[in-house]
N, C-alpha and C positions, 0 to 999 in steps of 0.2 A: 553704385558706388557706396551707398550706405550699407548695403549687404556685404560687400567686400571688407568694410571696415569692421563690422560685427564680426566676422569670421577670423579676423586677426586678432581682436580683443580676446576671444574665445580661446584662440591658439595659445596666446601670450598666457592667459590664467591658467590653461591646462598644463602648460609648461611649468608655471611656478609652481602649480600643485604638485606636479610629479616631482619636481626637486625636493619640495618639503616632504614629500611621501617618501622619498628615499632616507630622508633624516628622520622619519616617523614623527614630524611636528616637534622634534627636540631642537632647541637652538644649537646653532653651530659653534657657539663658543663653548657650549658644555662639552663637546668632544674635543675640541682645542683644549680647554683645560685639564681634561683626563689624560691627554697626551703630554702636556706639559708637566703633571703631577709625576708621570713616569720618567720623563726625560731627567729631571732634577736628581732623583734618586739614582737613576742609572749612571748619571755622571759622578755623584758621590762615590758609589762602589767602585766605578772605574779610577776616579782619583785616588783612593785610597789603595788600590792594588798599583797605581802608579807610583805612589811613595814607597809601596813595598818592594817594587821591582826594578825602577829606573832611578828614582831618587830625585833627579834634577826636573824640575818643571819651571814653568814661567806663567805669567799672568793669562797668556792665551794658549795654555796648553790643551790638547784634545779633551780631556776630561772636563776641565774648566768651561770650554767652549759648550759642551752638551748642558751643563748647568746654566751657563748665561743664556743659552738659547730658551730653554724651558721657562726660567725665571722672566726673561724679558718678554717672550711671547705672551706669557699670561698676564703681565702687567700692560703691555701696549693694547692688547685685545680689550682688557678691563676699561682702560682709559679711553679708549675708542668708544666704547659703548657708553661710558659716562657722558663723554661731551655729545654724542649722537643723540642719547635720550634727553639730556638736559636742554639743549637748544634746538633739535628738531623732532623731538617725540611726541607722540600723541599724549593725550590726557590718561588713555587706557594704558599706553607703555609706563608712563610716570606712576601709574597707580600700582604697578608691580615692583616698583623701586623705592630705594630708602632716600630720603631727602636729606642732605647735609650742607651747612653753610647757607641754607636758604636758597641756592642756587642750582647745586648739583644733585642728580639723580643716579644712583648706582644701585645693582643688586649687592647684597651682604656680602656673597661669594666674591663678587668682583672687588668689593672694598678689601677684602681679606687678600686677594691676588695683588692689588695694588701696592698695599704695604708690605708684603712679602718681597714684592719685586724690588722695592727700595731697600728692603733689608739685605737681601742677596746682592744688589750692586753696591751697597755700602761696603760689605765683607770682602769684596774682590781687592780693592786697592789696600783695605787693611791687613788682607792676608799676604799681599805682595810685600808690603812694608815689613810684617811680622817676619819673613822668609829673609828679607835682605838683612834685618836687624839682628835675628837669633838664629838663623839657619834652618835647616831641615827640620820640619815639624817630627817630634817623637811622640806627640799625644795627638788623638783624635780630637779631643775635647779641648782645645786650644781657644783663646778668646776669639780670634776672629771666626773660627769654626763655630762657637757658640752662637755669633751673631748669624751667620750663615744658616746654621740649624733652624733658628727661629723663624727666618725668612722662607725658606724652603718649606717648613712645616706650615706657616700661614698661607703659602701658595696652595699647598695640598688640601689643608682645611678649606680654603675657598674654593676648590673645585668640588670636594665634596657636599658643601653648602649650596653650591650653586645647583646641583642635581636635586637636592633635598627640596628646595624652593619650589622647583617645577613640580617634583612628585607630590608635595603636601598641597598644592593648589588643586589637585585632582581634576585637572581639566580634561574635557573631552573635546578632540579636534574635529571640527565639523566635516573637513574634507576627507578625514580618515574614516574607513569602515570599521564596525564594533571589533572585528578581530584585529585589525591594525592598531587600534586603540589599547586594546589588551597588550599586544606585542610592545606598544611603546612604552607601557608601565613597567613590563618586564625589562627592556631594555634599559630604562632609567635605573631600575633597581640593580641591574648587573653592573652598570658604570659606577653606581654609588658603592657598592660592596668593592669593587676594584680600587676605587679611590680611598676607601677607608683601609684596605689592606695595604696600601702604599704609604700611608701615614705611618701605620705601625711599624713598616719596613724601615722607613726613615728614622723614627724614635729608636727602635732597636739597634740602627747602624751607629747612632751618635752615642749609644750607650755601650758599645763594644769594649771601651776601654775598662768599663767596670763590669761587664758582663760576658767576657771573653771565657772559652772553654778552661783556660788556667783559673778560673775562678769558681768553677762549678761545684765545687767542695767548700766552699767559704760562706760562712753565715750571710754576710752582706750582699752576697749575690742575690739570695731569696729575699732578703728585706728590700733591696732596690726594685727587683722584680715585681713583689707585692704591691710595692708603692706606687708604681708606674703603669704597669700594664693593664690592670682591671680598669681604671679610669678611661682609657681609650676603647679597650675591647667593649666593655659593658655600655658605654655611652653610644657607640657605633651600632652595637646590637639593638639597643632599645630605638634608636631613632629609625632604624631598618624597617621594625614590624615584621621582620622575619624570624621564625622560630629558630633557626641556626645560624642567626646573623653573626655572632661572635666566631662560630667555627669557620664560616666562610672568609670571613676577613682575615683569620689567622692561616688559612690555608693558602689565600692570595699572598700573603707575607712570605710564607716558606717557599712557594712555588716560584715567585719572582725571584727570590734571592739565590734559590739554587740554580735557576736558568741564567741568570745575569752573570753570577761568578762563574759557573760552569763554562758558559761561553768565553768570558775574559781569559781564563786559564788556558784556552786553546791557541792564543795569539803569542808569539815570541816576544820576549823582552830581555834587556841587557842593562846592568846597572852602569849608570853614567857619572855617578857621584860616590867618590872614596869617603871612606874605606870601605872595600867590598870583602866581607867575611864569608858570605854564603854564595858561591858562584852558581847563579841561575841562568835559565835560557828560555822561560816563559812566564807569564805574568802570575805572580802570588796573590792571592786574594785573603779576605779577612777570615771567614768562618761559615761553618755550616749554621743555619738558622735555628733559634731557640725552638724547642718544641711546644711552642704555643698552643697549638690545635687542641692538646689534650686538656688542659685547663680551660680552654675556650669551650671543648663538649661539655665539660663540668658547670661551666657557668650558663649555657644555654638550657641544659637539663634543669639546673636549679631554678632559672628565670622562670621556666614553665611549669615546674611542680610547684613552686612556692609564689605564683604570681599574685595571689590573694593577699599576701603579707604587705604590710606598709612597706616603704622604701628604706626606712631605718633598719628593721629586722632583716628585709632583703638583702641589703648592702652587708650586714654582719655574715649573713649564710654564703653570699657570694665571695666575700673576702675570705673566708675560711676555707670554702671549696678550692678557691683558685690556688691558696698557698699549698695546701695539702696535696693537690694534683700536682703542681708545678714541682715540688720537692721529690714525690715518689717518682716521677718520670724524668727529671732533668738531672737528678743526681747521678744515678746508674748510667745516663747517657753521657755524663761528663766523664766517667770512667772509660767509656767506650771511646769517646772523640778523643781525649787525651792520650791513651796508653795502648789502644788495639791497633796492631798493624791493619786490619781490616778497615780502619778509618783512614788511611793514607792513601786518598785517591781523588779524582777529580770532583765526585760526588759529596763525600763529605769532608774533603778539604783540610784535613788534619795534619797533612805533611806540608801545608803552606807554610813559608818560613822567609822573612825579611831578608834582603841581600845583606844588611849591615849586621844581622846577629849569626855567630858562629854555628855552623849546622850541628856540631857535636856536643853542644852545651847540655849539662845533665837534666835540667829540667824541660827540654823540648819535648819529650814524650813521657814527662812524670810531673806530677803535682808538686810545687815548691812547698817546703814546709810552713813557709809563712803565709801560705794561700789555703791551708786546710784547717778547718775548724774542728776541734776535737773535745770530746767530753759531753756528758748528758746535760751538765749545767749550762754550758755555753748554748748548745742547741736549744734547750727549753727558753733561755732568754731570747734567742733568735727568734723562735717560733712565736713568742708574745709579740715581739716587735712587728714581726712580718704580718700577723693577723691584725693588728692595729692599724699598721699603715694599709693593709688590704681592705679594711673596713672603711677607712677614710677616702681611699682611692674609689672604691665601689660606690660609696655615697655621692661623691662629686660626679662620677660617671653616670648615675641615675639622673641626677639633675642637669648634667648637660644634655643627656639624651632626651629627657622632657623638653628640654629647650629646643633642641633640634627638630623635634616632632612639630612644633608651630611655626618653624621658620616658612615664611612664604614669599619672601621678597629677596 
């Protein structure tokens, strides 16, 4: 009898170890958070295509449901982990968490996911009321969408920080072999870089109104880009401890956007809300992604070459490097995307056009005069502003990256 009981216990332990080995000792919620991070931005890209192609939507339209699912799942899983750890967790488990209000214990990433879930949930009825009051959105950056953006980015940052907390603890899992522990760290870094790229994708998507292809010859396009993107790319790269961290996150951003939008465009769609000026038969999508991989390469190269510099000097070098590379690469790319017939296909998406816009309008394939900055003096001023904003953005990014390197809870 005793022998039989012992064999059962061993069998159960081995089964549990086998299940954990499949996950490589990485908490299941890490995988769930990464899926949620992808779900919410896929839903956003789909929702934009829905507005451009169908027009009529409701609180529970298909794209909205994808966003709700990602946000709700992240929030619910995080809430469950808080309650489980707070009331039934061991001292060791609580030691890996942040204590708040003297009662509850949560991972820092989980707290981001909870608050992000609340933000996303708040934006849903707000957006529905906005549509009922003011009609169809004509802008991506409407007030309810701003609330949604903050909530979704909080969830995605929560997913990213959850991975970093595990990485930064540098744990060795006893039931894993040395090779499995090495593969565990590689998998964690892979998940981290994917979640970092998804954050950049979400930020870039909500900036489309200001940074679409029609603005690529405008000075404020480069001022906004220099003020926003170095912060995220540099912070994520520094926290990754990977030489080409910024480049990888930028590649994730570009690949996911091309794949998602390219897939959406394969499905039929018909406008259901008048007036219909452009008769379409398939989903129209936002745009080809910004060529952030090139300034990202510059950032990673300069981070490595000038690693001995203090962060103030490094921020200036990175800010200048980002702006110059971004301008040199993106300006001619804008000409191609806006004007070239070769860009009018599912890959570059420059033929995408909302059903509410007349198809033969003059500036569909040409830059409007009021969106083109001309003159050396104007570009000189814009360059100075862009470099200054890039410097501030890079410096904050370095600070944020240093902080994320220390996160262990």
